[in-house]
C-alpha positions, 0 to 999 in steps of 0.5 A: 337467273338463280337465286345462287349466283346473285351473291356472286354477281354482286361481288363482280359488279362492285369490282367493276366499279372499282377504278384501278390501281386506286387501293382503298379509300383515305380515312376521314380527318376523324379517324386519322391517327395523330402524329406526334412530333417532338422540337428541342429548340436547344438541339445541335443538329437536324431531326426527323421529329421524333423523340430520340432526333427531335425537330429544332423548329417549331415552325416546321413541326406545325407545318407537317399534316395532322393532327398533330400532337407537338411536345416542346422541349425547354426552350425559347422559339421565337415566332410569330406562330400559327397552330393549325386546327386539331392540334395540341401543343405540350409544353415538356417540362417547364420553360418552354417559351413561345416569342415573337419573331425577331423584329415583330414585338408589335405582332401577335406570338401566336394564333389559333383557328379552333380546334386546339390545345395548348399546356404547359407553355408560356407566351412572352412578349409581343402586342397580343400573346394569343388571338383566336378567331374563326370558331370552334373550341381552343383549350389552354392548360397551365398556361403563362402569359406576360410580358404583352404590350397590348393584351395577353389573349383576344377572342373573336370567335368560338370558345376559349377554355382556360384552366390552371393559367397565369396571366401577369401584366408587366406592362399598364394598361393591357388586358388579359382576356378580351373577348369582342366581335371581330370588328366592333361596330361603332355602338360596341366602340360608343360602349367602350368609351363609356365603360373606360370613363366608368372604370376609370374612376371607379364608377357608372357613367350614366347616359347624358340624361337626368341619370347622368347628372345624377351620377357625376363621376357615376357615383352620387355625392353625398354632400350634395344630398346629404339633408340637414337636420338642423333645428330651428326652434326646436323643428327640423326643417330643410330650406328649400334653398338647400332642396335646389342646390341638391337638385342642381348637384345631381338630384333627379326630379320627380316626374309628372307622371308616374308612368314617365319611368323612362329617362330621356337621351339614353336612359332605360325605359320602364315597360308598362308591365313592370310598372304595374308589378309595383304595389299602390302607394309606393311599395314595390313588388318583386319583379319576375326576373328577379325570383331565381332557380337555385345556383347553379355550379360552373361546369367546364365541360359546356353547360351549367348542371342543374340550372334553369338559366344557364346563361345566354339564349341558345344561338345568341353566343358568338364568341365565349370564353370559360376560366377556371383556378386562373390567376391575374396579377399586375396592372392590367387595365381590365384583367377579363374584358367583355364587349358586344353583343353575343359575347359571354364569359364564364369565370370560376376560382379566379383571383385577381391582384393589382389590376384597375378593373377585374371585369369590364363589360360593355355589352355581352354577358358574364357569370362570376362564381368564386373570385377574389379580387384584392388591390385594384385601383378602380372598380373590380367588377364593372358593367355598361349594358348587359348582364352580370352574375356574380356569386361568391365573390371577395372584393378587398380594397378597391374604390367601387366593388361593383359598378353598373349602368343600363344593364338589365340584369345584374345579380350579386349573391354572397358578396364581400366589399371590404375597404372600398374606397369610394363606394361597396355598389353603385347602380345607375339606370338599371332593371332586374338588380338583385342583391343577396347576402352582400356585406359592406364593411367600410366605404368611401364618401359615397356611401356602401349601396347606391341605387340610381333609377335603378329597380332593385331587390335587396335581401340581407344586405349587411353594412358596417362602418359606411360613410355617408349612408348605408343605402342610398336609392334616388329615383327608381324602386327598390325592395329591401328585405332584413338588412342591418345597418351598423355605424354609418356616419359621414367624413366628420360625424356629424351626418350619415344615414342608414337609409337614405331614400329620395325620389323614388318608391321604397319597401322596406321591411325587417331593417335594423339600425345600430347606429347612424350619425344622421337620421337611422332613416331619411324619407325626401324629395317626393319619395314614398316609402313603406317600412313594416318591423323596423329597429333603430338604435342610437340614432345622431339625429331624429329616428324618422326623418321625412322631408320636401314633399315625401310620404312615410309610412311605417308599421311596427317601429321600435326606436331606442335612443335618438339624439333629435325627436323619434319623427321629425317631418318638413316641408310638406311631407306626410308621416304615418306611423302605427305601433311605434315604440319609443325610448330615449328620444332626446327632443321629444316624440315629434319635431315639426313646424306644420308648414304648407301641407306637412302632417304626422299621424302617430297610432298605437304609441308607446312613448314617455315623452310625448313633446311635439304632439300638441302641434296642429298638424300632429294626430296621435292616438295612444293604445288603450290600456288593457283591462 
């Protein structure tokens, strides 16, 4: 056969294979041209969906073959409505309102299964305003939600992006945006009950274990742990009965073995590798998980640019919501709620006004960058089990700014808590806690920062006008660097410690205290604290107070003004201070009764008043004069 005839033969064969009368094959859905429809509920006569002759029914428009772009004229559009995939619904001007169907006030106004976009529309009423399920991506722009009985938006699958929108709660105890599995598991339900209890009081709710005992309603009552610095014949002593009372009120007893860091009945166990990360003699090393790779910026398009830590591991997220330039107004129970493993939320430039809780989590993960929460009544940001990152956040007037319990990761940077009525931050039974550039101005009777049974790294914390204590750490391990405490006092003005350390290990460096009604630094109940380069001024009691079997090692302490002694030691505690400069300690250098195993060792001391150094349990070495 001649090669010249081959092309012609191939053409004939292709033509023969084609069925007669079928015409060209239909294009794929991706290649289909979009169908634009116009809808006007106020039109008197039927139309064909064109701009000149719009349809009167939104349901009719959504029932057309797509992909669709539907333009809504101002007016009311009773539902319920189901938006098919690959549909865009646009309000043509203000006043396009989607409503529940007649007699269907307990139903859902709008349902979307994915791949849809809505813009410039108001959703009013219904049990739920919008439910998103089935996977895919749904985008909302310039939307308004209000009047829902249960919640505005519920996401059970896929990805929801919301930008430049407003959520209004006209009914209390509702949720703005809920991210949860389709059917909540018993574990999620249990977490939900815990989180409900925690956020209702603005507190951290711990397990029914030692941590729960230590955190009644989630925050430790300061009076129960208050170390009295009452003097008895010139010596400071905390009666054993008071220590026992403190334990009954919630103190965590020191475990018999240091390796027994896990709390029973649900507390987070400490892996051996993390326990090895602790430095000897009570110092705390920086866990690897606390080392950050920078501060990535949120991008609505998908990934977090410039980050090596771009959120949950690939494939771990089953449902996620992204909110940018969104405002929540009114008494939401939770403006945003994240439930269950595989749920994730990203918030940027979001404001919350008047909710009980701005963000409530029981499981899942969330990032918040650039947010303001004000005039709330519970815990502004509350997480029970899961991971939370906060950056550039302002909390004004809530009971608690941040409440966390049993979390694996809590990363807080550039946070301002102003006027918290209970506490600035409360953390219980948690690991991977990093607080950096946190400012707490004004806090209620539970102190500025409270850490219970947790592993925490604190950098550049600033506390002003706190009640009871600046930072309280009970159990666990805490590392504090370059932090400042100004004007800490109890409600009656008698007590108030800047650093209140019990039962755990603390490594403190570069701390400045400017005014504390009680001891500037308290170490008690078997705690081990290492202090370096500390400046203390205007201590209402002792500058350094070690009590009840505590161990205090300090290097480079500069004390100016203490109503009691410069250092007070009692109840089998030991204190060692090297490089101690003291001026204005009204009761001398040392106050101690030398009972039991109490020991005090002072080296390189510069002080004019050496009262108390003659006690039998005190060893004093003054610096040699220069020749």
